[in-house]
C-alpha positions as CSV (number, residue, x, y, z in Angstrom):
1,S,-17.1,-9.5,-28.5
2,V,-18.5,-11.4,-25.5
3,D,-20.9,-13.2,-27.7
4,N,-18.1,-14.7,-29.8
5,S,-16.5,-16.1,-26.7
6,F,-19.4,-18.6,-26.4
7,P,-19.7,-20.5,-29.7
8,D,-22.2,-22.9,-28.1
9,D,-25.0,-20.9,-26.5
10,R,-26.1,-24.1,-24.8
11,V,-22.9,-24.5,-22.8
12,C,-24.6,-23.7,-19.5
13,S,-28.0,-24.9,-20.4
14,D,-29.9,-27.8,-18.7
15,D,-30.3,-29.8,-22.0
16,D,-28.0,-32.5,-20.7
17,Y,-30.0,-33.0,-17.5
18,D,-33.2,-34.6,-16.5
19,S,-35.8,-32.0,-15.6
20,T,-36.4,-33.9,-12.4
21,R,-35.4,-31.8,-9.4
22,I,-31.9,-32.8,-8.1
23,E,-31.7,-33.5,-4.4
24,G,-28.6,-34.1,-2.3
25,S,-25.3,-32.4,-2.1
26,I,-23.4,-35.0,-4.2
27,E,-25.7,-34.6,-7.2
28,A,-25.7,-30.8,-6.9
29,K,-21.9,-30.8,-6.7
30,N,-21.5,-32.9,-9.8
31,R,-23.9,-30.7,-11.6
32,L,-21.9,-27.6,-10.7
33,L,-18.6,-29.3,-11.7
34,F,-20.1,-30.4,-15.1
35,I,-21.5,-26.9,-15.9
36,F,-18.3,-25.1,-14.8
37,K,-16.1,-27.4,-16.9
38,R,-18.4,-26.9,-19.9
39,F,-18.1,-23.2,-19.4
40,I,-14.3,-23.2,-19.2
41,A,-14.0,-25.5,-22.2
42,S,-16.1,-23.0,-24.3
43,I,-13.6,-20.2,-23.6
44,G,-10.3,-22.0,-23.7
45,R,-9.9,-23.7,-27.1
46,A,-7.3,-24.2,-29.8
47,G,-6.0,-20.9,-31.0
48,C,-7.6,-19.1,-28.1
49,P,-6.2,-20.5,-24.9
50,L,-7.4,-19.5,-21.4
51,V,-5.1,-18.8,-18.5
52,L,-6.6,-18.8,-15.0
53,F,-4.5,-17.2,-12.3
54,L,-5.5,-18.0,-8.7
55,D,-3.7,-16.2,-5.9
56,D,-3.3,-17.4,-2.3
57,V,-4.8,-20.8,-3.0
58,Q,-3.8,-21.9,0.6
59,W,-6.9,-20.1,1.8
60,A,-9.3,-21.9,-0.6
61,D,-12.1,-24.0,1.0
62,Q,-12.5,-27.6,0.2
63,A,-15.3,-27.1,-2.3
64,S,-13.1,-24.7,-4.3
65,L,-10.2,-27.1,-4.2
66,D,-12.5,-29.9,-5.4
67,L,-13.6,-27.7,-8.3
68,L,-10.0,-26.9,-9.1
69,E,-8.9,-30.5,-9.1
70,S,-11.8,-31.5,-11.3
71,L,-11.0,-28.8,-13.8
72,V,-7.3,-29.5,-14.0
73,T,-7.6,-33.3,-14.2
74,D,-10.3,-33.3,-16.8
75,R,-8.6,-33.3,-20.3
76,S,-11.8,-32.2,-21.9
77,S,-11.6,-28.7,-20.3
78,G,-10.2,-27.2,-23.5
79,S,-6.9,-25.3,-24.0
80,T,-6.7,-24.0,-20.4
81,M,-3.7,-23.3,-18.1
82,V,-4.2,-22.9,-14.4
83,V,-1.5,-20.9,-12.5
84,G,-1.9,-21.0,-8.7
85,T,0.2,-19.3,-6.0
86,Y,0.4,-20.2,-2.4
87,R,2.6,-19.7,0.6
88,S,4.5,-22.9,1.1
89,N,5.3,-22.1,4.7
90,E,1.5,-22.2,5.4
91,V,0.9,-25.5,3.6
92,G,2.0,-28.7,5.4
93,E,1.6,-32.3,4.3
94,E,-1.8,-32.6,5.9
95,H,-3.1,-29.3,4.4
96,A,-6.1,-29.7,2.0
97,L,-4.2,-27.9,-0.7
98,A,-1.3,-30.3,-0.4
99,R,-3.7,-33.3,-0.9
100,T,-5.3,-31.6,-3.9
101,I,-1.9,-30.9,-5.5
102,G,-1.0,-34.5,-4.9
103,N,-4.1,-35.7,-6.6
104,I,-3.5,-33.4,-9.6
105,K,0.1,-34.6,-10.0
106,A,-1.0,-38.2,-9.8
107,A,-3.5,-37.7,-12.6
108,N,-1.3,-35.3,-14.8
109,R,2.2,-36.0,-13.7
110,K,3.8,-34.5,-16.8
111,E,1.6,-31.4,-16.9
112,V,2.3,-30.0,-13.4
113,V,5.2,-27.6,-12.9
114,D,6.3,-26.4,-9.4
115,I,8.1,-23.1,-9.3
116,L,9.6,-22.2,-5.9
117,L,10.1,-18.5,-5.5
118,G,12.8,-17.6,-2.9
119,N,13.5,-14.3,-1.2
120,L,14.8,-11.4,-3.2
121,K,18.4,-10.5,-3.3
122,P,19.7,-7.1,-2.2
123,D,19.7,-5.7,-5.8
124,D,16.2,-7.1,-6.4
125,V,14.9,-5.4,-3.3
126,N,16.6,-2.2,-4.4
127,D,14.9,-2.5,-7.8
128,L,11.5,-3.1,-6.1
129,V,11.9,-0.1,-3.8
130,A,13.0,2.1,-6.7
131,T,10.0,0.9,-8.8
132,V,7.5,1.5,-6.0
133,L,8.8,4.9,-5.2
134,R,9.5,5.8,-8.9
135,Q,13.0,6.8,-8.0
136,Q,16.5,6.1,-9.4
137,E,17.9,2.9,-7.9
138,E,21.0,4.7,-6.6
139,N,18.8,7.1,-4.7
140,V,17.0,4.5,-2.6
141,R,19.9,2.2,-1.7
142,T,19.9,3.2,2.0
143,L,16.2,2.5,2.3
144,S,16.3,-0.8,0.3
145,D,19.1,-2.1,2.5
146,I,17.0,-1.6,5.5
147,V,13.9,-3.1,3.9
148,K,16.0,-6.2,2.9
149,D,17.3,-6.5,6.4
150,K,13.9,-6.1,8.1
151,T,12.0,-8.4,5.7
152,L,14.7,-10.9,4.6
153,G,13.9,-10.1,1.0
154,N,10.3,-11.5,1.2
155,P,8.4,-9.5,-1.5
156,F,5.1,-9.6,0.3
157,H,6.6,-8.4,3.6
158,A,8.8,-5.9,1.8
159,I,5.8,-4.1,0.3
160,S,3.8,-4.4,3.6
161,F,6.8,-3.0,5.5
162,M,7.0,0.0,3.2
163,Q,3.3,0.6,3.5
164,A,3.6,0.6,7.2
165,L,6.5,3.1,7.0
166,E,4.3,5.5,5.0
167,H,1.4,5.0,7.3
168,E,3.5,5.9,10.3
169,G,5.1,8.9,8.6
170,L,8.6,7.4,8.4
171,L,8.4,7.4,4.6
172,S,6.8,10.5,3.0
173,F,6.6,12.3,-0.3
174,N,7.9,15.8,-0.5
175,F,5.7,17.7,-3.0
176,G,8.2,20.5,-3.1
177,S,11.1,18.4,-4.4
178,F,8.9,15.7,-5.8
179,K,11.0,13.1,-4.0
180,W,10.5,10.6,-1.2
181,S,12.3,11.0,2.1
182,W,12.7,8.6,5.0
183,D,14.0,8.6,8.6
184,V,16.8,6.0,8.6
185,E,17.3,6.1,12.4
186,K,13.6,5.5,13.2
187,I,13.2,2.9,10.5
188,N,16.2,1.0,11.8
189,A,14.6,1.0,15.2
190,K,11.4,-0.4,13.9
191,V,10.8,-4.1,14.3
192,S,9.3,-5.8,11.2
193,T,7.0,-8.8,11.1
194,M,9.8,-11.0,9.8
195,Q,12.1,-9.9,12.6
196,A,9.5,-10.7,15.2
197,K,9.3,-14.3,13.8
198,R,13.1,-14.9,14.2
């Protein structure tokens, strides 16, 4: 139950603070960080770890990055794992996220693992297309080859490209045969986002 997830009902209480009104952004920020870490620690604990998944972290604002850094570098945050994804081509050395990652690595060098995901290979794109369309892999090879060529195997762009094809009527579902059909010639003539960047 939800109640059992919070063994200490005072985790988010004000018992640890002076009743005096807090003024100033620094004090308010520290208060928020403290309460948030207490909250996370109450959920992630031995025997019941917590995994936080954060997508597209490159778009996080500075306040969110500060919160993330404080949580990850604080060893009292309980049994918690943070998994974050970001687009490396959008994060340069001067990006706020790059600085945050650097700070985290400096504090927890052995606890940070970088996993670089490359573009999908032709067979992987074929599997992706077959899965999305719920078709046999051998039946979508012509389409998946085009998708691979147009998107260079980038998973995000591959899915977006297929959505665009459906929206434009170049990829459609036939309710009579319960199969997808596509116009190879028109799709080949279509310029994808990845091709435009070449």
